[in-house]
N, C-alpha and C positions, 0 to 999 in steps of 0.2 A: 296545449292541444290534446283532445281526448284520445283514448286508445281507439284503434280501428282505422281501416283504410278509407280513403275518399270513397263515397258512395256505399258505405257499409250497409245501408238499409235498402239498397237498390233491389228491385225484384219483389218488393212487398205487394201483396194483393191489392188491387184497386178495382172499384166497380167497373163493369164493362162499358157503361155509357158515360157520356160527359156530364150527366146530371146526377144529383144526389139520389141514392137509392133508399127506399124504406125497406124494412124487414119485419118479419113476424116474430123475432126472437127477443124483443124488448121485455123488460120486467113488467109484471102486472101492475105494480105500484106506480101510479101516475104522479105521485108527489114530487118526484125529481124533475118533472117537466117544467115546474115553476122554478125560475132562476133562484138559486140560493144566495144568501148574502156572503160577502167575502169572509165574514167571521165563521160561517158554517163550513166553507171549503178551504179557506186559507188563500184563495186566489181571487183576484179581481174578475168581474164579469167578462171583461175583454180577454183575459187569459183562458177562462172556461170556453168561450166561443172559439178562440184559436185552437185550443186543444181538441174541441169537437170537430173543427174543420179538418184537422190532421187525421182524426179517427175516421171521419167520413171518407176521406180520400184514400187512406191506407187500408182501412178495414171495414168499409161500409157493407160489404157482403158477408162479413164474418158473424158468428153468433155474438150475442151481447157480451158474454164473458170475454171473448176475443177482443171486442172493442174496448172494454175496460182495461184489458191487458195492454193494449197499445198505449192508452193514456197512462197506465202505470209505468211503462218504460220511460216516458218523458219525466214523470215525477221521480222515478228512481235515479235518472241521470242528474236531475237537479240536486237530489240528496247526496249523490256520490261524491261531489266535489271534483269529479273528473271532467265534467262538462260545464256548460253555462249554468248560471244560477237562477235563470228565469225560464218560463215556458217559451217566451218569444226567442230567447237566446238559444235554447235547445232546438226548437223547431227550425229556425233559420240558420243554424250552424252549417256552413258550406259542406256539401257532399254527404249529408246524413240522410236526407229524405228525398226520394225521387219525385214525390209529389210537389215539392217546392220548386224543383228544376222545371217540371213540366206544367206548372200552373194549376194543377188540380187542388192545391191547398186553398184556392179561392172558391171552391164549391160551397154552396150553402149547406151548413151542417144539418143532419137529420135529427129528429127528436131523440132517437135512440142514442145517437152519438153525443148529444148534449147530456143525456142521463149518464152515459158511460164516463164522460169527462168529469161530471160532478162526483161520480163514485170514485174515480181515480184521485181526484183532488182531495176527497175526504180520507184517502189512505187505503182504499180497497186495492188489493194487488194479487190477482190470481197467479202471477208469475213468480212469486217468492223472490223478488228483487232483481229480475232480469234487466239488463241494460241494452239489449239488442233484440231484434226480431227480424225474421225473414221468411219468405215462402220458398221452401226447398225446390219446388218445381220451377222457380223463376230465377234462381241465382246459383252460380258455381263459385261464389266468392269464398276463397279458402279461409280467410280470416273468420268469417261468420261460421263456417262449418267446423272450425277448430275450437270454437267457444263451448264451454260446458253447457249442456242442455238442461234447462230448468223444467220446461213443460211444452207440450204441443197443444194448441187450441185452434180448432178449425184448420185452416191451411197454413198457419204460422208456427214456426219454431221460435221459442223465446229462450235466449241464452244469456249467460253472464260474462 
């Protein structure tokens, strides 16, 4: 079982409506909008889409860098050996993501979230190895607050 309490990511920022949000903070390069091959990202297309759905639900209203950071947390968990070894395993691990419990994981991913998922899958990591993230305005979870801070991006704190 990975470190951290049940519901460790509870309180993460979610879009205010029940539909996917677009934002104006996506990168100017549209090349990432075209799905990349598994060889380019190391992940199957279904994993990229699942990662993008998580990013949309957890960080759709955050800047692009914050969306990449949420994807990077999943990739860091896979690499750590402390969590599941697949995107699906990390995303659906019980108690880790509020959006899985409330069904928001099923939102259609935004184009920006797809680009962010591809970037995270390629190894981009603005968090420098964070394993957790949370919105400090939405959680009082002592475990999350006790973790060493890596970086703050948008409304999220990324911790190790």
